[in-house]
N, C-alpha and C positions, 0 to 999 in steps of 0.2 A: 621731648616729643613721646617716650615711649608710656606717660602719664597720660597725654592727647589719645594714642592710639589707643590705649584702653578703656577708654572712661564710655563710649559706646554702650559697650559689655557691661560694663558697673551699672552703670544708668539702667540698663534694660532686666537686671536682677532685682536693683534696687526697687525698680517700679513696677513689678509683677503684682503685688500684692493690690493694686490698682484697681485689676481686670475682673469682672464678674467670677465668679465661681465657677458656675456652669461652661461659661468660656475655657476654663482651665482644665476641667473635668472629657469635656470633648478634644482639646489637645491631648492630651493623654492618653484619650480611647485611641485612636488615631496612629499615635506612636507603635502600639501592641500589633498591630498585623492588616492584611487586607482580606477584605470583603471575597466572599465566595464567587459573585460577579465578577470583581477584578482579575480575580487569578483564572476562570474561564475566557475572558476577554483575553490575557496574557496570553495562553495558552492555545489561544487560535492562531494567534499573530506568529508563535513562533513554530507551529505546525505550517502555517502560509510559506512561510519563510525559508522554512528545511525543505518542504514542495520545491519551490522556487530552486534550491540550490543543488537538489537531486536530479532535476529536471535538467539544466545547464550543466550537469557532473556527466550527463547520460548521452546526452545531445552532443558535448566536445568529444566523449568518444566515439561516439559514429563518425564527426567528423575527422577525428584522428583517422581513424580506418578509409573513409571515403577518400582521405586524400591522398594516402599511400597506392591503392588503388588507381587512384587517378592519375597518380604519377608514373605508375607503370605501363599504363594503359597511354600516357602521353609519350614513353618512351618507345614503345612499341610501335604506335604510330611514326614516330620522327625517324627510328630504324627502317621501317618498309620504305617511307618516303625516300631514303637515300639510296635503299635496292634498287627502286623502282625506276629513281633517273637512270641507275648507273646502266640497268636492262634496258632501257629502253633508248642510251645510246650505244651500246652492246648489240643488241636485238631490236634494229626496226620495225621489226611485225608483231612484236610484242600484242598489242592491240588486235589485230589479225590472229594470232595465237587464241586470244580468249576468244572472238566469234567464234572462232573454228571446235573449240571445245569448252559447250557452256559450263563445265564441271569445274571449270576456272573459276567460275564467278558463286560458287557454294560458299558457304561462310563455315572455317573448319577452324579447331583449336590452333593454337599457334605451337606446339608441343609435340613430338614424335614426330615432323615432317607432314602432318596433316594438313598446312597452310602450307603452299608452295612459295608464298609471300614473306614467309619466317625461317628462312631457313637456317639463319646462322645468328649466332647470339651478340656480335658486334663486330665492327670495322676497323680496320686499319690502312693506314696511308692512299686515304681517295686518291682519285676514284677508283682505284682497284683494290684488290687485296680485304676480304675479310679474313679473320680468322676464329680458329675455334668453330670452323665447317662440322663438329659431329660427325665425320665419317658419311657426309650427305644422308645423313638420316634426320635430322632437323635435332632438335634439343631433345635430349631424353635423361633417364634419372641420372645419370653419370654428372651431370651441371650439380648435380644438390639443391641448394636453397634456390637455384635462380628455376630450376627445373620446377620446384612446390610454389616459386613466387609466380610463375607465368601459367599455370595448370588450370585458374579459373578462365583463362582470358580466350577468345573466338574472335577470329580476323575475317572479313570480309572484304575485297577491295573491286569496285566497278569502274568503267569509264564512259566518257562521255566527249565527244569533240566540242570545242568551242565553235566552228562552223561546219556548215553542211559541206560535205565532199566536193560537191559541184561549184561552192561558191568561190569567189577570185580574189578573196582575202588571205593573208598569209594565216591568218588563224586557224585553219582547214588542216592545217599541219599539227596544230597543239591540241592535245587529249588533254581534259581535266578526270585525275584520276580520287575514286573519293575513298578514304580509307574509314571503316567502321571497325571499332574495336566494342564486344559486349564480353560483360561478365556478372557477376552475382557476387553480392555481401556476404557475409557469412550470415547475417539472419535471412537469407536467401533474398533480399530487395536486390532486383534486375537495374543495373546501371549500363550508360552508353556513352562513347566518346568517339565523335567523328572529327576527321582531319582532312582537308584537299591539298592537292598539288596538281601543279603543271607539267605536265611533259612531251618532251620533243616525239612525235608521232607522225612520217611523212605519209604524204597521199600522192603517191603514183611519182611524176621528178619535181622536185624542187630546183628552183633556179641556179644554176653553175655558181660558183665563186666569180666574180669578174677579177682581172687581174691589173693588179691597179697602178694606173702609172697614166702620170697628168699631161695632157696636151704639148706642152710646154716645153715637159723632158723628153716626151716620144719624138716631137718634131726636132726637138735638137740630136737626139742621137740618129732620127733618120740621115738629118744633114751630115753627121758627124761619118755614117756608114756608106753612102752613096755618094759625098761631095767631101773627101775628106782634104783634098787642096784647096778649099775656102774656108780654112778656119778662121775664127772671130767673125764671119758671116752667119744671119740666120736662115732657114730655107728657103725664107718668102724670096732674099735677096738670090740664096744659091738657083731659085727655080728662075726667076729672072733673068740670071747672068747666061745658065746653060738651057733657055729654052724649051723645060721640060713639062707634059702635062701634070697640072699640080694635083687634080685629083688622082689618077692614073699612081704618081709616084705614092703618094698620103696611103693608098692601097696596100701596095707592092712594099714597101716600107716599112710598112706595120708588118707585113709578115716577115720581113727580113730581121726588122729590131727584135720581134720576139722571140722567134727560131734561133738568134743569137747569144740572147739571154737566158735561152732554153739550155740551150749546149754550154753556158758555162752553169749555170743551177746543177745540171746533171754529172758536170766535171767534177765540181764541189762534192756533191753528194757520196760521186763513185770513191773520190780521195777519202772521205770521211769513213765508207763501209771497208774499206783496202785497210787502214787504219787500225779500226775496231777487228777486222779477220785474223789481222797481226797478232792481237792484243789474246785474239781468244786463243789462237792456235796450240800454246804451251798447258791452257787449261781444261782442255777436252778430256786428258785423262784422267783428271781429276774434279768432277764436278763442286761445283762452289755455290753460292747465291754472287758472288761477282759473274762467273760463267754464264750464269741467267739474267744479271743483268746488260752484261755484254751483249745476246745473242738477242735480246729482247729492243736493245736499240737499233741491230743492223736489220732485226722485222720493219721495225716503224720505220726507220732512214731507208729502205727498199720499197716499202707503201708511200712514201713520201716522193721518190721518183717515179712511180709507176702515174699516180695524180698529179703530178708535175707537170708530166706529159701531155696525159690528159687535158687539162684544163688551158695549157696555153696553146696548145693544136685545137683546142675548140675555139679560143677567142680570134687566133688567126684566121682559121679556117673562115669566118664571117667577112674578112677582105680580100680572102685568095677568092671567094664563090664572087663577090662582084668584080675581081680581075677577069676572070671566068668568061662572067656575063659580058663585060665590055669593052675587053681588052683587041684592040686593032694593032696592024703592023705599024703603024702612024701615029699612037697616043703611047705607044710603050718602047720605039725604036730611041727616043732621044733621052729615057732613061738606062743610067752605066749598066753594061751587061757581068759586070763580072759580083758588083752584092747582088740584082737580079737575080743570077741562075744560082747562086748560093742559097738564100734564103730559101730560093722553089724546093730546091734538091734536098735542104735540109729537113724541110716540110715533109716529103718525099721517105728521106730516109728513117726517119724518127716517127714517123708513122707508123713504120711495119715495127718497130721495138717493143712497143707497147703490152705487146702480148709478153716478151720476156721478160719486161718489169713485170708482171703481173704473177707467171707463173714462180718469178724467184720469188715475191713477196707472199704467197702461199707458200714455199718450202721453205722459208726462213720462219715462219711462224709455225709452220709443222713441225721443225726442228725440234722445238719447244717443248713439244706433247709428249717426247720420250720419256719414258720411266725415270732415268737418272734424273732430269728436272723437277720430277714431280715435289721432291720436297725442298725446294728452290724457292715456289712459285706461291701466292697466295691465292685465295681462292677464286676472287675476282678476277685475278691475270688469269687463270686457267680459263673463265669463262671467255673472258677477252680474246683470248688465241683461239679457242675454238672456234669464234663465232666469224672472226677473220680468217683464219682457216677456211671455212665454210663459205663465207662471202666470195671470198679469190674462185674459190669452187665451181661456185653455182653461175659466178662471171665467165667462166672460161666455158662451162658447157652452153649456156644463151649464146656464147658465141662461136660455137659449133669447134671448138680445141680440144673438147674432153666429149665422148661419143656417151650420148642418153644410157645406152646399157651396161656403162661402167660407171657413173653416176649413178642410178638404180641401186646396184652392186653398194657402192660406198656409203651411202645412205643407208641403207638395211641395216652394214656392218656394225656404223655406227650408233645406229637406236639400240642394236643389242648389246652394244658395250654399255649403255647407261639405264637398261633395262632393270628395274625394280631400287636402283642406287639415286638415280636425281629427276624427277619427277619432271621439273621442267623439260630438260633436256631430253626427256623419253619422248614429253607429247611435241615437243618441236619437233624432232625425227619423224614424229608419226606424220605430222603436219605435213614435211619436205618429201616424206615418203608418197603419199598421196598424189601429190603435186609434180613429183616426176614420174609417175604410173601413167601419165598423159603423153605431154609432146612437151617440145623446146619451147613452142610459143606462149603455152600454159605457165611456164618456167618464167619466160621475160616479163608477163603482164602481172604476175602473182607475187611479186618483190619491189618493197619503195624504192624508185631511181632508177631500179636496173632496165627496167625499158629505156629509160630517156640516154642512159649509156650507151646501150646495147645499139640506139638508132644512132647516138652521135657519132660514133665509129664506126657504124656500117653506112649510114646516107652523107654523112660529111665529111668525116677527116681520110677516111679510108679512100671513099669514093673521090674525092676532090685531089689526092693523092696519086689516083692512077691517070690524074689531068696533067699532072706538071710537065712530064716531055712533050706533047704539044705543046704550052706553053711558052716552053723553054726555046723548042721548033718556032714560034710565031716570034719570037725576040730575035730570031736569029743565030740561035746559039744550039749549042749539043748536049 
């Protein structure tokens, strides 16, 4: 095997003498080195390769820089989206405020509170609570590396509604926010990143949420309320046996069932609030996060009570209006008197309590604005609380429960408190001050949903409550 493997090599050297002398000399000459032309060609190829390599290296460095800055821009945009969504939920007049103050649409640096849309570094516990609020002065040098990294970026936000304000589609209540972030690379090259988001932005009145109760459930509850002795019978069977006017019974029955459900709901809310007040009492002398949490829950449950009264009575008012328009002694005479009178009186009494619940809501939220709570509330919670207090007071002004002059003074005082500290709220209270300087009608029509709520209370709920004694008398009751 070894001999066979060596044979070709042996034969080559053995037979070398058979080649011509000139061929051997040429072969030897080529083994000595390269020609000049060959060296030049090799050098050109090497330079081309080197040029491509360094171009790729430089391009890679630029890409790394661009990627780093782009990531920062995406982070800024995402942060602003979060804040805008929270802001639009907390303050329904965000877009109207930007229309009132064109300077809110300018392009500003994200540091040193130059842009009101980037006041905080990061969020915590959505949808409330930003942390690191930078003493309401935005991002400053105390943030160290973060401040240096964000220094090149400028921010601009613009808003557009998805449909015309006079449109009949729900899209008129939705606005598109366009967030534009601009910056320059170290080599001076300008870059831009744009991101969009949709925001809730009510135009005037939005439809009230309907109270969900299925037809068969409602009819069963009407039968149980008005004919408790006919257990196991359907409403139609009960009507057949008693000879009641079906249409009138359905309408007055709805008032009775809804007001009964309202009383049960308010009883549960009141019980919950009382339990929370007991938990709050021993903590008042020593404020803590627990106390702030309990007080926030009390305020929210109180607001829930006010909202529940408004929504259920508004729903019941549709039926009560039909009763008022078509009730006669003959078509209501066969309806059992006790549940009929009970439903009407409940409507009358509870409709008068809604102001008390609104005032209590305002007071419970305002309680959280005391200095003792400040260390235990996050940034977004403070904004939420202040906005809820403001909304309740504004509603009471529109309903004539707070004098307009007193409201003007309150707004002016609030504006002075935030002047030079919080640019968003300074502009907000300036906007509020301009409206308050006119009249109550202007206040009613200047804020989303306020016109509808005031109209519903004045011209539906309270107006019908005044008709209750006459309707009871028509039935023969007192």
